[in-house]
N, C-alpha and C positions, 0 to 999 in steps of 0.2 A: 169701235173697230179701228185699230191703229193704221196709219197710212203705210208705214214700213215695219217689217218685223225687226226685232233686235239684231238678228244676224245680218240683215240687209244694211242697217245703220253702221255696224262695225265694218262691213265691206266698203261702204261708201266713204267712211272716215279713212280707211286704209288707202283708198284710191286718191283721196284728197291729199293725204299726207305724202304719198309717193310723188304726186305732181309738185307739191311745194318743195320737197327736198331736191327733186330733179332740176328745179329752176335755180338752185343755189350752188351749182357746180363751179368750183374754182378753176380759173384758167391761168396758167403760169405765164410769166413774161417770156417772150422769145427774143433772144439776142444772137445775132450772127455777124461774124466779120470783125474788123478792127474798129474799136471805139477810139477815135482820134480826138485829141484835145485841140481846140482852135489855135492855141499858142504853138503847138507842135506843127500844125499844118502851115501856119504863117512863117515858121522858121525854115521851111524848105524853100530854097532859092535856086534859081538857074545858076549852073556852074558847080553845084555840089557833086560829090561822088556818090556812087551806089552805097558804099559803106556808111557815109554820113547820113543818107536818107534812111537806111535800115536802122541806124542808131536812133534816129528821131522817131520814126513811125513803126518800126518793127518789120517783120517779114510780110510781104504782100499776101493777101488772101488768094488772089488769082494769079497764077503763073502760066503764061502761054508758051508752050514749047516751040511754037512757030514764029513768035515775035519776041525776041530777047530785048527789044528796046522799049518795052512798056511794062510798068507795074501798076496794077489796079488794087486800090484799097476800097473795099466795099463794106458798108455797114448797114444793118437792118435791125430795128428794134420795134417790137409791138408789145406794149404793156397790157397784160391781161386780156380783157374783152374789148379793148379799143379797136375802133374801125380805121384809125388813122395812124399807120405805122410810120416811124421815122426812117428815111432812106437817105444814105449819102454815098457818094462815089467820087473818089479822088484818083486821078490818073497822072502818073509821073512818067514823062517820056525821057529817054536817054539816047545819047549818041556817043559811042566809045566810052561808056561808063560815066558820062557827065550828064547832069540834068540839062535838058534843052527846053522843056516846056512842062507846065503844070496846069492841069485842068481841075479846078476846085469846084465842088458841087456839080459835077457833070450830071446831066439828066439821066436818071435811071429809067430805062425802058423795059416794061414788063414783057415777058416772052409770050 
C-alpha cells in the first residue's frame, strides 16, 4: 500500500515548485535623486553663483517655495535585495544668489 497516491505526489511537487519559484523573485535597483560625482561636489565653492552650481550639479531635487536660499540635492540608491541603501544629502545655502555655505553628506533623517 503506497504512502501517497500519484495525484497527491503531483500536488506536493507543484506546491514545492511554486515555493521554489516564489523565492527567486527579482528585485530591481531603486535610484532616486541626483547622483553626484565627488569631483563635482568638491568643485562647488563658497562665492559661486546659482548658475555655476546648477551647471556643476544640475537642478536640485527639492525646491522649497518658502526658502529660496537653500538647494537640497538628495540621493538614494538601494541595489536589489540589499538591506543597506546608500543615502546622501548635499545642501547648498545662498545669500543674494551667492553660495555662502555647503553642507556635504548632511545627516539624512528618516521621517
